[in-house]
C-alpha positions as CSV (number, residue, x, y, z in Angstrom):
1,M,-184.7,-57.6,73.1
2,T,-183.0,-61.0,73.3
3,A,-183.1,-63.4,76.2
4,A,-180.0,-64.0,78.2
5,P,-178.2,-67.3,77.4
6,A,-178.9,-70.1,79.8
7,P,-176.2,-70.8,82.4
8,P,-174.0,-73.8,81.7
9,A,-175.1,-77.1,83.1
10,P,-173.4,-78.2,86.3
11,A,-170.8,-80.9,86.1
12,P,-172.1,-84.3,86.8
13,A,-171.6,-85.7,90.2
14,R,-168.8,-88.2,90.6
15,T,-170.1,-91.7,91.3
16,S,-168.4,-94.4,93.3
17,R,-167.6,-96.1,90.0
18,D,-165.5,-93.1,88.9
19,L,-163.5,-93.4,92.1
20,A,-163.2,-97.2,92.1
21,P,-159.6,-98.7,92.0
22,V,-158.5,-99.8,88.5
23,A,-156.6,-103.0,88.1
24,L,-153.1,-102.7,86.7
25,V,-154.0,-104.9,83.7
26,D,-156.9,-102.7,82.8
27,L,-154.8,-99.6,83.1
28,L,-152.1,-101.0,80.9
29,D,-154.7,-102.1,78.3
30,R,-156.1,-98.5,78.1
31,L,-152.6,-97.0,77.9
32,L,-151.4,-99.4,75.2
33,G,-154.6,-99.0,73.2
34,T,-154.1,-95.3,72.8
35,G,-150.4,-94.8,73.6
36,V,-148.8,-92.7,76.2
37,V,-145.8,-90.3,76.4
38,V,-144.0,-89.8,79.7
39,A,-141.2,-87.2,80.2
40,G,-139.5,-86.0,83.3
41,D,-136.3,-85.0,85.1
42,V,-135.1,-85.9,88.6
43,V,-132.1,-84.3,90.2
44,V,-130.7,-85.3,93.5
45,S,-128.5,-82.6,95.0
46,L,-126.7,-82.1,98.3
47,A,-125.6,-78.6,99.5
48,G,-126.3,-77.2,96.0
49,V,-124.2,-79.8,94.2
50,D,-126.0,-82.0,91.7
51,L,-125.1,-85.6,92.6
52,V,-127.5,-87.6,90.3
53,E,-129.5,-86.4,87.3
54,I,-132.0,-88.7,85.6
55,R,-133.9,-87.7,82.5
56,L,-136.7,-89.9,81.3
57,H,-138.4,-89.7,77.9
58,L,-140.6,-92.7,77.4
59,L,-143.1,-93.6,74.6
60,I,-145.4,-96.6,75.1
61,S,-147.6,-97.8,72.3
62,S,-148.8,-101.2,71.1
63,V,-147.9,-102.6,67.7
64,R,-151.6,-103.3,67.1
65,A,-152.6,-99.6,67.6
66,E,-149.7,-98.4,65.3
67,M,-150.8,-100.9,62.6
68,A,-154.4,-99.7,62.8
69,E,-153.2,-96.1,62.5
70,R,-151.1,-96.8,59.5
71,Q,-154.0,-98.7,57.8
72,R,-156.3,-95.7,58.4
73,A,-153.7,-93.3,57.0
74,G,-153.2,-95.5,54.0
75,A,-156.9,-95.7,53.3
76,G,-157.2,-91.9,53.2
77,R,-154.8,-91.6,50.2
């Protein structure tokens, strides 16, 4: 007879550090370091008639991150 598997460990409690506000510069540094893709649509309508439609497709990445990725890809050849 085998023993039942142990239950999964509970998720760690969130600390005040996890909930602390992040400076805009730090946020941009993290996003540019890895890159980010944003996509969305906004439609403003009145009485069922679309008045304004905005489509957003945005890719943000730093040149430094792209150059490092290309160098890693080239080294693997």
